C-alpha positions as CSV (number, residue, x, y, z in Angstrom):
1,M,0.2,0.2,-0.1
2,K,3.1,2.4,0.9
3,I,4.4,1.8,-2.5
4,K,1.0,2.5,-4.5
5,R,0.3,5.4,-2.0
6,S,4.2,6.8,-2.5
7,F,3.4,6.0,-6.8
8,C,0.4,7.7,-6.7
9,L,1.5,10.8,-4.4
10,S,4.9,11.0,-7.5
11,V,2.0,11.0,-10.3
12,C,0.0,13.7,-8.7
13,A,3.1,15.4,-8.0
14,V,4.4,15.5,-12.0
15,F,0.8,16.6,-12.9
16,I,0.7,19.3,-10.5
17,L,3.7,20.6,-11.3
18,A,3.0,19.6,-15.2
19,G,-0.1,22.1,-14.6
20,I,1.7,25.1,-12.6
21,F,5.0,24.9,-15.5
22,A,1.7,25.0,-18.5
23,A,0.1,28.4,-16.3
24,C,3.4,30.1,-16.0
25,N,4.3,29.8,-19.7
26,S,0.5,31.0,-20.6
27,S,1.1,33.9,-18.3
28,K,4.4,34.6,-19.8
29,K,2.6,34.3,-23.7
30,K,-0.4,36.2,-22.4
31,G,2.4,39.3,-20.8
32,I,4.3,39.7,-23.9
33,T,2.7,42.9,-25.6
34,E,2.4,43.5,-28.7
35,T,5.5,46.9,-29.9
36,P,6.8,48.4,-32.8
37,T,10.1,45.3,-32.2
38,S,8.1,42.8,-30.5
39,G,4.7,40.4,-31.0
40,L,4.1,37.4,-33.7
41,I,2.2,38.5,-36.5
42,K,1.3,37.1,-40.1
43,I,2.1,39.4,-43.4
44,S,1.8,38.9,-47.0
45,A,4.3,39.6,-49.5
46,D,4.1,39.6,-53.4
47,Q,6.1,36.5,-54.7
48,T,8.7,38.3,-56.5
49,F,9.6,40.0,-53.7
50,E,10.1,36.5,-51.5
51,P,14.5,36.7,-51.6
52,I,14.6,40.9,-50.8
53,M,11.2,39.7,-47.3
54,E,13.4,37.0,-46.1
55,Q,16.6,38.8,-45.7
56,E,14.6,41.9,-44.0
57,I,12.8,39.9,-42.1
58,D,15.7,37.6,-40.8
59,V,17.8,40.8,-39.7
60,F,14.8,42.4,-38.0
61,E,13.9,39.2,-35.9
62,G,17.9,39.5,-35.4
63,L,18.0,42.6,-33.6
64,Y,14.6,41.7,-32.3
65,P,14.5,37.9,-31.0
66,K,11.0,38.7,-29.3
67,A,9.7,39.7,-32.9
68,N,7.8,36.9,-34.7
69,I,6.9,37.6,-38.0
70,I,5.5,34.9,-40.7
71,P,5.1,36.1,-44.2
72,V,2.6,34.2,-46.3
73,Y,4.1,34.6,-50.0
74,A,1.2,35.0,-52.9
75,D,-0.1,36.5,-56.2
76,E,-0.8,40.1,-56.1
77,V,-5.0,39.3,-56.4
78,D,-4.3,36.9,-53.2
79,V,-2.0,39.3,-51.0
80,I,-4.7,42.4,-51.9
81,T,-7.6,40.3,-50.8
82,S,-6.3,39.1,-47.7
83,L,-5.1,42.9,-46.3
84,L,-8.8,44.2,-47.2
85,Q,-10.2,41.4,-45.5
86,D,-8.3,42.0,-42.5
87,S,-6.1,39.1,-42.4
88,V,-3.1,40.9,-42.3
89,R,-1.7,44.5,-41.6
90,L,0.9,44.4,-43.7
91,A,1.0,43.6,-47.3
92,V,4.4,44.4,-49.8
93,T,3.3,44.9,-53.7
94,T,3.9,46.8,-56.5
95,R,0.0,48.9,-56.6
96,R,-1.0,51.4,-54.5
97,L,-4.8,51.0,-53.5
98,S,-7.5,52.2,-55.2
99,P,-9.4,54.5,-54.0
100,K,-12.8,51.7,-53.7
101,E,-10.2,49.6,-51.8
102,V,-9.4,53.0,-49.5
103,E,-13.0,52.7,-48.8
104,T,-13.9,49.2,-48.2
105,L,-10.7,49.6,-45.2
106,N,-12.1,53.0,-44.1
107,A,-16.1,51.3,-43.7
108,R,-13.8,49.3,-41.1
109,K,-12.2,51.4,-39.6
110,L,-8.6,50.9,-41.3
111,Y,-6.6,53.2,-42.3
112,P,-4.0,52.2,-44.2
113,K,-0.9,53.7,-44.6
114,E,1.4,53.4,-48.5
115,V,5.6,53.7,-47.8
116,K,7.6,53.5,-51.0
117,I,10.3,50.8,-50.2
118,A,11.9,50.2,-53.9
119,T,12.2,50.5,-57.8
120,D,12.0,47.2,-59.1
121,G,12.4,46.0,-62.8
122,V,10.8,43.6,-65.1
123,A,13.4,41.5,-67.1
124,L,13.2,39.0,-69.4
125,I,15.1,36.2,-70.1
126,V,15.9,33.4,-72.6
127,N,18.1,30.7,-72.8
128,K,21.5,30.5,-72.9
129,A,21.4,28.9,-76.3
130,N,19.5,31.2,-77.7
131,P,21.8,34.0,-79.3
132,D,19.3,37.1,-80.1
133,T,19.4,39.4,-76.3
134,L,18.1,42.5,-78.0
135,I,14.2,43.4,-78.0
136,T,12.8,46.4,-79.0
137,M,9.5,48.1,-77.0
138,D,7.2,47.8,-79.9
139,Q,8.9,43.8,-80.5
140,L,7.9,43.0,-76.9
141,R,4.5,44.3,-76.9
142,R,3.5,42.5,-80.3
143,I,5.0,39.1,-78.4
144,L,3.1,39.8,-75.6
145,T,-0.2,40.2,-77.6
146,G,0.2,37.9,-79.5
147,E,0.6,39.5,-82.5
148,V,4.1,37.7,-82.6
149,T,4.4,33.4,-81.8
150,E,7.1,32.9,-83.9
151,W,10.7,34.0,-83.4
152,N,11.2,34.3,-87.0
153,Q,9.0,37.2,-87.3
154,V,11.2,39.3,-84.5
155,Y,14.7,38.0,-86.0
156,P,14.2,36.5,-89.4
157,E,17.5,34.1,-89.1
158,S,16.4,32.5,-86.2
159,K,15.9,28.9,-86.0
160,L,14.1,28.4,-82.9
161,G,10.8,28.2,-84.2
162,K,7.8,28.6,-82.1
163,L,7.6,31.4,-79.1
164,Q,6.8,30.1,-75.8
165,L,6.4,33.1,-73.5
166,V,6.3,31.9,-69.7
167,F,5.0,33.9,-66.7
168,D,4.7,33.0,-63.1
169,N,1.0,33.3,-62.3
170,P,-1.8,34.3,-64.5
171,N,-2.6,36.5,-60.9
172,S,0.9,38.3,-60.6
173,S,1.7,41.8,-60.4
174,T,4.0,40.2,-63.2
175,V,1.1,39.7,-65.8
176,R,-0.6,43.1,-64.5
177,F,2.2,45.1,-65.5
178,A,2.6,43.4,-68.7
179,I,-1.1,44.7,-69.1
180,D,-1.2,48.1,-67.9
181,S,2.4,49.4,-68.7
182,I,3.4,47.3,-71.9
183,C,-0.1,46.3,-73.6
184,A,-1.2,49.8,-72.8
185,G,-4.6,47.3,-71.6
186,K,-4.8,44.8,-74.3
187,P,-5.1,41.2,-73.3
188,L,-2.0,38.7,-73.2
189,S,-1.6,36.1,-75.5
190,K,-3.7,32.9,-74.9
191,N,-0.7,31.2,-75.5
192,L,0.9,32.6,-72.0
193,N,2.9,29.7,-69.9
194,A,2.4,29.8,-65.9
195,Q,4.8,28.2,-64.1
196,D,3.5,29.1,-60.9
197,N,6.4,31.1,-59.1
198,N,9.9,32.9,-60.6
199,E,12.5,30.7,-59.9
200,N,9.9,27.8,-62.2
201,V,10.6,30.6,-64.7
202,I,14.1,30.0,-64.5
203,D,14.3,26.8,-64.5
204,Y,12.1,26.3,-67.2
205,V,13.7,29.0,-69.6
206,S,17.2,27.3,-68.9
207,E,15.7,24.1,-70.1
208,V,13.7,25.3,-73.2
209,P,15.5,27.0,-75.8
210,N,12.4,28.8,-77.5
211,A,10.9,30.0,-74.3
212,I,11.2,33.5,-73.4
213,G,10.3,34.4,-69.4
214,V,9.1,37.4,-67.7
215,I,10.1,37.6,-64.1
216,G,11.3,40.0,-61.5
217,A,14.6,41.5,-61.3
218,S,15.3,40.8,-57.6
219,W,15.6,37.2,-59.1
220,I,18.0,37.1,-61.7
221,G,21.4,38.5,-59.8
222,N,24.1,36.1,-58.9
223,K,24.3,35.3,-55.9
224,N,27.7,34.4,-56.0
225,D,28.6,37.9,-57.2
226,S,28.5,40.9,-53.8
227,T,28.3,44.0,-56.6
228,R,25.2,42.7,-58.4
229,L,26.8,43.6,-61.2
230,S,26.4,39.9,-63.0
231,F,23.3,38.0,-63.6
232,S,22.8,34.4,-62.6
233,D,24.9,32.2,-65.1
234,K,21.6,29.5,-65.6
235,I,20.0,32.3,-68.0
236,T,20.5,35.7,-70.4
237,V,18.8,38.4,-69.3
238,M,17.7,40.4,-72.7
239,G,18.6,43.8,-73.2
240,I,15.9,46.2,-74.1
241,S,15.4,49.0,-76.2
242,R,12.5,51.7,-76.6
243,D,14.1,52.4,-79.6
244,D,12.8,51.1,-83.1
245,V,15.3,49.1,-83.7
246,A,17.8,47.3,-80.8
247,Y,21.4,47.8,-80.6
248,P,23.8,47.2,-78.0
249,S,24.6,50.9,-77.7
250,N,21.0,51.9,-77.1
251,S,19.9,48.5,-75.4
252,Y,19.1,48.1,-71.4
253,Q,19.8,45.3,-69.2
254,P,17.7,46.0,-65.3
255,Y,21.0,46.6,-63.6
256,Q,20.2,48.6,-60.6
257,A,22.0,51.9,-62.0
258,Y,19.5,51.6,-65.0
259,L,17.1,51.6,-62.6
260,A,17.7,54.2,-61.2
261,M,18.5,56.7,-63.4
262,G,15.2,55.6,-65.8
263,L,17.1,53.8,-68.1
264,Y,15.5,50.6,-68.0
265,P,12.2,50.6,-69.6
266,L,10.3,48.1,-67.3
267,T,10.4,49.5,-63.9
268,R,7.8,49.6,-61.2
269,D,7.7,50.7,-57.7
270,V,7.0,48.0,-54.3
271,Y,5.2,49.2,-51.7
272,I,4.8,48.3,-48.0
273,I,1.1,48.6,-47.2
274,T,0.2,48.7,-43.5
275,T,-3.0,48.8,-41.6
276,D,-1.9,48.9,-38.2
277,P,-4.3,51.0,-35.5
278,K,-1.8,51.3,-33.1
279,S,1.7,51.8,-34.4
280,G,2.7,47.9,-33.6
281,L,4.6,45.6,-34.9
282,P,3.4,45.8,-38.7
283,S,4.4,50.0,-38.0
284,G,7.6,48.2,-36.4
285,F,8.6,46.4,-39.1
286,T,7.8,48.7,-42.1
287,T,9.7,51.6,-40.0
288,F,12.7,49.6,-40.3
289,V,12.3,48.3,-43.9
290,G,12.9,52.2,-44.7
291,S,15.6,53.0,-42.1
292,D,19.2,52.7,-43.6
293,K,19.8,49.4,-42.3
294,G,16.6,48.2,-44.6
295,Q,17.6,49.9,-47.9
296,R,20.8,48.3,-47.6
297,I,19.5,45.0,-47.4
298,I,17.3,45.7,-50.5
299,L,20.5,47.6,-52.3
300,K,22.4,43.7,-52.2
301,T,19.1,42.3,-53.4
302,G,20.3,43.9,-57.0
303,I,17.1,46.9,-56.8
304,V,16.8,50.0,-56.3
305,P,16.2,50.7,-52.5
306,A,13.9,53.6,-52.4
307,T,16.1,56.0,-50.2
308,Q,19.3,55.7,-52.4
309,A,18.4,55.7,-55.9
310,I,20.6,59.1,-56.0
311,R,22.9,58.0,-54.2
312,I,23.3,54.8,-56.6
313,V,23.2,57.4,-59.8
314,N,26.5,59.6,-58.7
315,V,28.0,55.9,-57.0
316,R,27.6,53.6,-60.8
317,E,28.5,57.6,-62.9
318,N,31.9,57.9,-61.0
319,L,32.8,54.1,-61.8
């Protein structure tokens, strides 16, 4: 009986201690209030900017151990929808909210703030075996709208045959940019090939000689080049000209300096949009991304930080 009683007492003690420990942990968790540098939030970001946001979050959480930011990467439509439905209080996107979207948020007593954090480029990539690497804006429009379907319609000597147009996702910001900013609202070709994300576009183009991919510029950098003056060796990045005929002298690739100087034709702004009513962690993270440290992270990814465009231009011009 003594053995049984001792065993029962031991078991009871274990459960009591476990209960006390759980209660302590629970009270500790409840005691952590959200501040600009602490708390737990989920954010939604355009998949195009995954490489950038991963670095921003890693550094921010390293500086502020009590902060926990969970990113969800999605197409632009889903990113904006999650913000409008109040599923997240911070979104990273390449467009500002429409007046109607602002009204929707205001009706729920949410007052969005939009902060430009960078200037991005939309890059055209082709297979390494493709000798044709220069293109005009007019040729690009005709390809995107389906007027041009064969490589020899652009380059008469090309032997590549049918042109395969590859995007990341039908609902992506890249597709919207192509329709709005390149094709002046005209629908894209029905032969568009969607690969779900930017990384898959690179892999597809690297394996298919007659493909041309359209992706975000932050995905094409050479990870082994700290200067960001070279591109991925898996693909070739095309030069684009605004003139009637593309020559090396009037065509530009999405190098950081060309983005900053406005020489590269396909640029777009990147925004953080917050609906944070109490200046909590979303506001703190936004402030960090716009700070010198956060902007330097963007600088290293190969696109243009919002606060350092002039500095980039001056540095490149003095090289």
